[in-house]
DOSEDREN-911307 format. One record per residue (C-alpha): residue number from 1; chain; y, z, x. Coordinates in nm, 2 decimals. Layout:
<rs>
<r NUM A <Y Z X>>;
...
</rs>
This chain:
<rs>
<r 1 A <0.00 0.00 0.00>>;
<r 2 A <0.33 -0.12 0.15>>;
<r 3 A <0.63 0.05 -0.01>>;
<r 4 A <0.98 -0.08 0.07>>;
<r 5 A <1.19 0.10 -0.18>>;
<r 6 A <1.14 0.43 -0.37>>;
<r 7 A <1.34 0.58 -0.65>>;
<r 8 A <1.31 0.96 -0.69>>;
<r 9 A <1.41 1.13 -1.01>>;
<r 10 A <1.51 1.48 -0.89>>;
<r 11 A <1.44 1.79 -1.10>>;
<r 12 A <1.38 2.16 -1.06>>;
<r 13 A <1.00 2.16 -1.06>>;
<r 14 A <0.86 1.82 -1.14>>;
<r 15 A <0.97 1.50 -0.96>>;
<r 16 A <0.90 1.14 -1.06>>;
<r 17 A <0.85 0.87 -0.79>>;
<r 18 A <0.87 0.49 -0.85>>;
<r 19 A <0.82 0.25 -0.56>>;
<r 20 A <0.81 -0.13 -0.51>>;
<r 21 A <0.69 -0.35 -0.22>>;
<r 22 A <0.88 -0.63 -0.05>>;
<r 23 A <0.83 -0.87 -0.34>>;
<r 24 A <0.96 -0.62 -0.60>>;
<r 25 A <0.62 -0.54 -0.74>>;
<r 26 A <0.56 -0.18 -0.86>>;
<r 27 A <0.31 -0.02 -0.62>>;
<r 28 A <0.39 0.35 -0.67>>;
<r 29 A <0.41 0.56 -0.98>>;
<r 30 A <0.36 0.93 -0.92>>;
<r 31 A <0.45 1.26 -1.08>>;
<r 32 A <0.48 1.53 -0.81>>;
<r 33 A <0.53 1.91 -0.82>>;
<r 34 A <0.80 2.06 -0.61>>;
<r 35 A <0.56 2.22 -0.36>>;
<r 36 A <0.40 1.88 -0.29>>;
<r 37 A <0.71 1.66 -0.28>>;
<r 38 A <0.78 1.67 0.10>>;
<r 39 A <0.41 1.62 0.17>>;
<r 40 A <0.41 1.31 -0.06>>;
<r 41 A <0.73 1.17 0.10>>;
<r 42 A <0.59 1.22 0.45>>;
<r 43 A <0.29 1.01 0.36>>;
<r 44 A <0.50 0.71 0.27>>;
<r 45 A <0.60 0.48 0.56>>;
<r 46 A <0.97 0.47 0.65>>;
<r 47 A <1.15 0.29 0.37>>;
<r 48 A <1.47 0.30 0.15>>;
<r 49 A <1.48 0.59 -0.09>>;
<r 50 A <1.73 0.62 -0.37>>;
<r 51 A <1.82 0.95 -0.55>>;
<r 52 A <2.07 1.04 -0.81>>;
<r 53 A <2.37 1.25 -0.73>>;
<r 54 A <2.30 1.60 -0.87>>;
<r 55 A <2.24 1.96 -0.77>>;
<r 56 A <2.02 1.96 -0.46>>;
<r 57 A <2.06 1.59 -0.40>>;
<r 58 A <2.21 1.63 -0.05>>;
<r 59 A <1.94 1.89 0.04>>;
<r 60 A <1.67 1.64 -0.04>>;
<r 61 A <1.86 1.36 0.14>>;
<r 62 A <1.85 1.56 0.46>>;
<r 63 A <1.48 1.66 0.41>>;
<r 64 A <1.37 1.30 0.34>>;
<r 65 A <1.57 1.17 0.64>>;
<r 66 A <1.36 1.39 0.87>>;
<r 67 A <1.07 1.15 0.80>>;
<r 68 A <1.28 0.85 0.92>>;
<r 69 A <1.35 0.73 0.56>>;
<r 70 A <1.69 0.58 0.48>>;
<r 71 A <1.82 0.78 0.18>>;
<r 72 A <2.11 0.67 -0.05>>;
<r 73 A <2.27 0.89 -0.31>>;
<r 74 A <2.39 0.71 -0.63>>;
<r 75 A <2.63 0.83 -0.90>>;
<r 76 A <2.45 0.86 -1.23>>;
<r 77 A <2.70 0.63 -1.40>>;
<r 78 A <2.58 0.35 -1.18>>;
<r 79 A <2.21 0.42 -1.25>>;
<r 80 A <2.24 0.43 -1.63>>;
<r 81 A <2.28 0.05 -1.68>>;
<r 82 A <1.94 -0.01 -1.52>>;
<r 83 A <1.74 0.23 -1.75>>;
<r 84 A <1.50 0.04 -1.97>>;
<r 85 A <1.39 0.14 -2.31>>;
<r 86 A <1.38 0.52 -2.37>>;
<r 87 A <1.52 0.77 -2.13>>;
<r 88 A <1.25 0.97 -1.95>>;
<r 89 A <1.18 1.07 -1.59>>;
<r 90 A <0.96 0.77 -1.52>>;
<r 91 A <1.22 0.52 -1.65>>;
<r 92 A <1.49 0.71 -1.46>>;
<r 93 A <1.30 0.68 -1.13>>;
<r 94 A <1.25 0.31 -1.19>>;
<r 95 A <1.62 0.26 -1.27>>;
<r 96 A <1.72 0.44 -0.95>>;
<r 97 A <1.48 0.22 -0.75>>;
<r 98 A <1.64 -0.09 -0.90>>;
<r 99 A <2.00 0.04 -0.86>>;
<r 100 A <1.96 0.12 -0.49>>;
<r 101 A <1.86 -0.24 -0.41>>;
<r 102 A <2.18 -0.39 -0.56>>;
<r 103 A <2.38 -0.55 -0.28>>;
<r 104 A <2.72 -0.44 -0.42>>;
<r 105 A <2.61 -0.08 -0.51>>;
<r 106 A <2.84 0.20 -0.42>>;
<r 107 A <2.69 0.52 -0.28>>;
<r 108 A <2.80 0.88 -0.27>>;
<r 109 A <2.91 0.99 0.09>>;
<r 110 A <2.64 1.21 0.25>>;
<r 111 A <2.72 1.58 0.32>>;
<r 112 A <2.61 1.81 0.60>>;
<r 113 A <2.54 2.18 0.56>>;
<r 114 A <2.88 2.26 0.70>>;
<r 115 A <3.05 2.03 0.45>>;
<r 116 A <2.86 2.20 0.16>>;
<r 117 A <2.96 2.54 0.30>>;
<r 118 A <3.33 2.44 0.28>>;
<r 119 A <3.28 2.30 -0.06>>;
<r 120 A <3.12 2.63 -0.17>>;
<r 121 A <3.44 2.81 -0.05>>;
<r 122 A <3.66 2.59 -0.26>>;
<r 123 A <3.44 2.61 -0.57>>;
<r 124 A <3.41 2.98 -0.55>>;
<r 125 A <3.78 3.02 -0.51>>;
<r 126 A <3.85 2.79 -0.81>>;
<r 127 A <3.61 3.00 -1.02>>;
<r 128 A <3.81 3.31 -0.94>>;
<r 129 A <4.14 3.13 -1.01>>;
<r 130 A <4.00 3.02 -1.35>>;
<r 131 A <3.89 3.38 -1.43>>;
<r 132 A <4.24 3.50 -1.32>>;
<r 133 A <4.41 3.26 -1.55>>;
<r 134 A <4.19 3.37 -1.84>>;
<r 135 A <4.27 3.73 -1.78>>;
<r 136 A <4.64 3.66 -1.77>>;
<r 137 A <4.62 3.46 -2.09>>;
<r 138 A <4.43 3.74 -2.26>>;
<r 139 A <4.69 4.01 -2.15>>;
<r 140 A <4.97 3.79 -2.27>>;
<r 141 A <4.80 3.74 -2.61>>;
<r 142 A <4.73 4.11 -2.65>>;
<r 143 A <5.09 4.19 -2.57>>;
<r 144 A <5.23 3.92 -2.80>>;
<r 145 A <5.01 4.06 -3.08>>;
<r 146 A <5.22 4.38 -3.04>>;
<r 147 A <5.55 4.20 -3.03>>;
<r 148 A <5.59 4.18 -2.65>>;
<r 149 A <5.64 3.83 -2.52>>;
<r 150 A <5.58 3.74 -2.15>>;
<r 151 A <5.68 3.39 -2.03>>;
<r 152 A <5.44 3.14 -1.89>>;
<r 153 A <5.36 3.18 -1.52>>;
<r 154 A <5.13 3.41 -1.32>>;
<r 155 A <5.42 3.54 -1.11>>;
<r 156 A <5.61 3.64 -1.41>>;
<r 157 A <5.30 3.81 -1.55>>;
<r 158 A <5.25 4.01 -1.24>>;
<r 159 A <5.61 4.13 -1.27>>;
<r 160 A <5.63 4.20 -1.64>>;
<r 161 A <5.29 4.36 -1.72>>;
<r 162 A <5.35 4.68 -1.51>>;
<r 163 A <5.69 4.71 -1.68>>;
<r 164 A <5.53 4.68 -2.02>>;
<r 165 A <5.27 4.95 -1.93>>;
<r 166 A <5.55 5.18 -1.80>>;
<r 167 A <5.78 5.14 -2.10>>;
<r 168 A <5.71 5.44 -2.33>>;
<r 169 A <5.93 5.30 -2.61>>;
<r 170 A <5.77 4.95 -2.67>>;
<r 171 A <5.52 5.08 -2.93>>;
<r 172 A <5.20 5.04 -2.74>>;
<r 173 A <4.94 5.30 -2.83>>;
<r 174 A <4.75 5.50 -2.57>>;
<r 175 A <4.43 5.31 -2.63>>;
<r 176 A <4.61 4.97 -2.59>>;
<r 177 A <4.77 5.09 -2.26>>;
<r 178 A <4.44 5.19 -2.12>>;
<r 179 A <4.29 4.85 -2.22>>;
<r 180 A <4.57 4.66 -2.06>>;
<r 181 A <4.56 4.88 -1.75>>;
<r 182 A <4.19 4.79 -1.70>>;
<r 183 A <4.27 4.42 -1.74>>;
<r 184 A <4.57 4.45 -1.50>>;
<r 185 A <4.34 4.61 -1.24>>;
<r 186 A <4.10 4.32 -1.29>>;
<r 187 A <4.39 4.08 -1.23>>;
<r 188 A <4.49 4.25 -0.91>>;
<r 189 A <4.13 4.26 -0.79>>;
<r 190 A <4.10 3.88 -0.86>>;
<r 191 A <4.43 3.83 -0.67>>;
<r 192 A <4.29 4.00 -0.37>>;
<r 193 A <3.96 3.81 -0.38>>;
<r 194 A <4.15 3.48 -0.41>>;
<r 195 A <4.36 3.57 -0.11>>;
<r 196 A <4.03 3.64 0.08>>;
<r 197 A <3.91 3.29 0.01>>;
<r 198 A <4.25 3.16 0.11>>;
<r 199 A <4.21 3.33 0.45>>;
<r 200 A <3.86 3.18 0.50>>;
<r 201 A <3.99 2.83 0.41>>;
<r 202 A <4.28 2.87 0.65>>;
<r 203 A <4.04 2.98 0.93>>;
<r 204 A <3.83 2.66 0.86>>;
<r 205 A <4.15 2.46 0.88>>;
<r 206 A <4.26 2.61 1.21>>;
<r 207 A <3.91 2.56 1.36>>;
<r 208 A <3.90 2.18 1.28>>;
<r 209 A <4.10 1.93 1.48>>;
<r 210 A <4.03 1.67 1.21>>;
<r 211 A <4.17 1.89 0.93>>;
<r 212 A <4.48 1.96 1.14>>;
<r 213 A <4.54 1.59 1.19>>;
<r 214 A <4.53 1.54 0.82>>;
<r 215 A <4.75 1.84 0.77>>;
<r 216 A <5.03 1.67 0.95>>;
<r 217 A <5.08 1.44 0.64>>;
<r 218 A <5.35 1.55 0.40>>;
<r 219 A <5.19 1.68 0.09>>;
<r 220 A <4.86 1.78 0.25>>;
<r 221 A <4.80 2.14 0.33>>;
<r 222 A <4.49 2.34 0.45>>;
<r 223 A <4.32 2.34 0.11>>;
<r 224 A <4.36 1.96 0.06>>;
<r 225 A <4.26 1.88 0.42>>;
<r 226 A <3.95 2.10 0.42>>;
<r 227 A <3.84 1.98 0.08>>;
<r 228 A <3.87 1.61 0.17>>;
<r 229 A <3.68 1.65 0.50>>;
<r 230 A <3.41 1.85 0.32>>;
<r 231 A <3.38 1.57 0.06>>;
<r 232 A <3.39 1.25 0.26>>;
<r 233 A <3.34 1.35 0.63>>;
<r 234 A <3.48 1.07 0.85>>;
<r 235 A <3.52 0.82 0.55>>;
<r 236 A <3.27 0.57 0.67>>;
<r 237 A <3.14 0.52 0.32>>;
<r 238 A <3.47 0.35 0.22>>;
<r 239 A <3.56 0.01 0.35>>;
<r 240 A <3.94 0.08 0.34>>;
<r 241 A <4.20 0.32 0.22>>;
<r 242 A <4.24 0.14 -0.11>>;
<r 243 A <3.87 0.19 -0.18>>;
<r 244 A <3.91 0.56 -0.12>>;
<r 245 A <4.21 0.59 -0.35>>;
<r 246 A <4.02 0.40 -0.62>>;
<r 247 A <3.72 0.64 -0.57>>;
<r 248 A <3.96 0.93 -0.63>>;
<r 249 A <4.08 0.77 -0.95>>;
<r 250 A <4.44 0.72 -0.82>>;
<r 251 A <4.46 0.36 -0.93>>;
<r 252 A <4.54 0.20 -1.27>>;
<r 253 A <4.27 0.13 -1.52>>;
<r 254 A <4.24 -0.24 -1.62>>;
<r 255 A <4.18 -0.41 -1.95>>;
<r 256 A <4.22 -0.77 -1.85>>;
<r 257 A <4.08 -1.10 -1.96>>;
<r 258 A <4.16 -1.46 -1.85>>;
<r 259 A <4.53 -1.49 -1.76>>;
<r 260 A <4.61 -1.16 -1.94>>;
<r 261 A <4.63 -0.88 -1.69>>;
<r 262 A <4.68 -0.53 -1.84>>;
<r 263 A <4.72 -0.22 -1.63>>;
<r 264 A <4.69 0.12 -1.79>>;
<r 265 A <4.72 0.48 -1.67>>;
<r 266 A <4.52 0.60 -1.36>>;
<r 267 A <4.15 0.58 -1.40>>;
<r 268 A <4.08 0.95 -1.32>>;
<r 269 A <3.74 0.86 -1.18>>;
<r 270 A <3.58 1.03 -0.89>>;
<r 271 A <3.64 1.38 -0.76>>;
<r 272 A <3.87 1.57 -1.00>>;
<r 273 A <3.93 1.86 -0.76>>;
<r 274 A <4.04 1.63 -0.47>>;
<r 275 A <4.26 1.43 -0.71>>;
<r 276 A <4.43 1.75 -0.84>>;
<r 277 A <4.50 1.87 -0.48>>;
<r 278 A <4.65 1.54 -0.38>>;
<r 279 A <4.87 1.52 -0.69>>;
<r 280 A <4.99 1.88 -0.65>>;
<r 281 A <5.09 1.81 -0.29>>;
<r 282 A <5.25 1.48 -0.39>>;
<r 283 A <5.46 1.66 -0.66>>;
<r 284 A <5.61 1.88 -0.39>>;
<r 285 A <5.69 1.58 -0.18>>;
<r 286 A <5.87 1.41 -0.47>>;
<r 287 A <6.06 1.72 -0.56>>;
<r 288 A <6.19 1.79 -0.21>>;
<r 289 A <6.26 1.43 -0.11>>;
<r 290 A <6.59 1.42 -0.31>>;
<r 291 A <6.82 1.54 -0.03>>;
<r 292 A <6.64 1.36 0.26>>;
<r 293 A <6.71 1.03 0.41>>;
<r 294 A <6.40 0.96 0.63>>;
<r 295 A <6.21 0.63 0.56>>;
<r 296 A <5.93 0.81 0.36>>;
<r 297 A <6.18 1.01 0.15>>;
<r 298 A <6.39 0.70 0.09>>;
<r 299 A <6.08 0.52 -0.05>>;
<r 300 A <5.99 0.81 -0.26>>;
<r 301 A <6.34 0.84 -0.41>>;
<r 302 A <6.34 0.46 -0.49>>;
<r 303 A <6.01 0.49 -0.67>>;
<r 304 A <6.13 0.80 -0.86>>;
<r 305 A <6.45 0.63 -0.97>>;
<r 306 A <6.27 0.31 -1.08>>;
<r 307 A <5.95 0.46 -1.23>>;
<r 308 A <6.02 0.82 -1.30>>;
<r 309 A <5.89 1.15 -1.15>>;
<r 310 A <5.53 1.14 -1.27>>;
<r 311 A <5.46 0.78 -1.16>>;
<r 312 A <5.63 0.85 -0.82>>;
<r 313 A <5.40 1.15 -0.78>>;
<r 314 A <5.09 0.94 -0.84>>;
<r 315 A <5.22 0.68 -0.60>>;
<r 316 A <5.27 0.94 -0.33>>;
<r 317 A <4.92 1.08 -0.39>>;
<r 318 A <4.78 0.72 -0.36>>;
<r 319 A <4.96 0.66 -0.04>>;
<r 320 A <4.85 0.99 0.11>>;
<r 321 A <4.49 0.91 0.02>>;
<r 322 A <4.51 0.58 0.21>>;
<r 323 A <4.68 0.75 0.51>>;
<r 324 A <4.41 1.02 0.51>>;
<r 325 A <4.14 0.76 0.52>>;
<r 326 A <4.30 0.58 0.81>>;
<r 327 A <4.34 0.91 1.01>>;
<r 328 A <3.97 1.00 0.94>>;
<r 329 A <3.83 0.66 1.01>>;
<r 330 A <4.02 0.58 1.33>>;
<r 331 A <4.03 0.94 1.46>>;
<r 332 A <4.40 0.91 1.56>>;
<r 333 A <4.69 1.15 1.48>>;
<r 334 A <4.92 1.08 1.19>>;
<r 335 A <5.23 0.89 1.29>>;
<r 336 A <5.52 0.91 1.04>>;
<r 337 A <5.72 0.60 0.96>>;
<r 338 A <6.01 0.55 1.19>>;
</rs>
């Protein structure tokens, strides 16, 4: 049995394998338990293996590559068009096998253990930030239910909540004060934990020359730089900066036909967290460029006057994404426009 391409449908306990030979004929259909998966893969001669991007995908990619296989990770949205008939594990494995052979297929950049460690830092921090936001919103709601309004913004909440707890004449009962005090203690605890993750991310940034090169770009800080390096490595999976910007969803959607070319809002495809970081950084660039006259700021101000603040923000985020790709791909320091 000569297997050239294998599609593996990943799962928690039971994995489905589908393989074809050089002529495209199905020669392998097998259902494998987790404990036997690596043993089964080791018995297959070195070939091309396709797996879907999901939890544990990069772990299995690294494990399969130890047996000299070429492993490609595919986004589920690119596998779905190749699923025949009903959806089940066997059909999914066959669809992955077909998809990985397509000449124009786009693959997910591989990740090392270090990259996944940095991603874990960012995801854990974001989880705490989400919890903190929920706590602040609950405190604001409870206070508003008693006629005490606190404006939007976590900084304002940190300042006003203690004042509300100390005010003996605002009508809050003893039980309500105790409840709010517990929630406020939780808020402070979450603040401290978020700061702890910030310090760890800053340490990763300082230890990486690549991240520091990216950090020289206006609108890119330690969080953005470390998150991008963790997500795409050296950017070899992208043919150019425009490809990377499109992968991030920072390009217009199209609804065109014939001579009629219609461009809509940005596509918002790809990694939402990276896109959010780049847009937040770009927003600060647009906001602070008003009183500057360097070439970059002049361009930003022109776009802002012509297209408005929000479109200028996305334009800066798109440009930063392309610059980041160039810095990563060529390994050279960032040089600002003269």
